[in-house]
C-alpha positions in Angstrom: 0.0 0.0 0.0 1.3 3.4 -0.8 -0.2 6.4 1.0 0.5 10.0 0.3 0.0 12.5 3.1 -0.9 15.8 1.4 -2.9 18.9 2.1 -5.0 18.5 -1.1 -5.6 14.8 -0.4 -9.0 13.1 0.2 -10.2 13.7 3.9 -11.4 10.4 5.3 -14.3 10.1 8.0 -13.5 8.1 10.9 -16.5 6.1 10.0 -15.2 4.9 6.6 -11.6 4.2 7.4 -12.0 0.5 8.3 -14.1 -0.3 5.2 -11.8 1.6 2.9 -8.7 -0.2 4.2 -10.6 -3.5 3.7 -11.4 -2.6 0.1 -8.0 -1.1 -0.8 -5.3 -2.9 1.4 -3.8 -4.5 -1.7 -4.1 -1.4 -3.9 -0.8 -0.7 -5.8 -1.8 3.0 -6.8 -1.0 5.9 -4.5 -3.8 6.9 -2.2 -3.8 10.6 -1.4 -5.1 11.7 1.9 -5.3 14.9 4.2 -6.6 13.3 7.4 -4.2 11.6 9.9 -6.7 8.8 10.6 -5.8 7.0 7.4 -2.2 6.9 8.3 -2.9 5.8 11.9 -5.2 2.9 10.8 -2.7 1.7 8.3 -0.1 1.5 10.8 -2.4 -0.6 13.1 -3.4 -2.8 10.1 0.4 -3.3 9.4 1.2 -4.2 13.0 -1.8 -6.7 12.9 -0.2 -8.2 9.7 -3.3 -7.3 7.7 -1.1 -5.2 5.2 2.2 -6.5 4.1 3.9 -3.2 3.5 3.1 0.4 3.8 5.0 3.1 2.0 4.5 6.5 3.2 4.8 9.8 1.1 4.5 13.3 2.2 3.4 15.8 -0.3 4.6 13.3 -3.1 7.9 12.7 -1.6 8.8 9.1 -0.2 9.4 9.3 3.5 9.8 5.5 4.4 8.1 2.6 5.2 6.2 1.7 8.4 8.6 -0.2 10.6 8.0 -3.2 12.9 6.9 -0.8 15.8 4.3 1.1 13.7 6.5 4.2 13.1 8.7 5.9 10.6 12.5 6.3 11.2 12.0 10.2 10.4 9.1 12.3 10.2 9.5 15.3 7.8 8.9 18.9 8.9 5.1 19.7 8.3 4.0 16.0 8.8 0.9 16.5 10.9 0.7 14.4 14.0 -2.1 16.4 15.8 -4.0 13.3 16.9 -1.0 11.3 17.9 0.2 14.3 20.0 -3.1 14.7 21.6 -3.3 10.9 22.7 0.2 11.0 23.9 -0.5 14.2 26.0 -3.5 12.5 27.5 -1.6 9.3 28.3 1.2 11.4 30.1 -1.3 13.5 32.1 -3.2 10.2 33.1 0.2 8.6 34.1 1.0 11.7 36.2 -2.4 11.7 37.9 -2.0 8.1 38.7 1.4 8.5 39.9 3.1 6.2 37.3 
């Protein structure tokens, strides 16, 4: 699967991500998207061995492949991780409140 995170890509509703991936997991064409949820879902599917390989592009430039931990070795400047950053912050605050 090749995914291109771009400002002009297709926005995906959270309600359609799973169905879209199910129908397109073996798609050899580039999928242009503009919402982080497709990137996150592709990472999960890769970690669950539902997708063999995820090539990630940012604004048309190859960034890398999702690794065995669900990440990229490098995130380019401008690569939006808003949702991931929010979830990380929630987890940090919860840990602090629990004294972990």
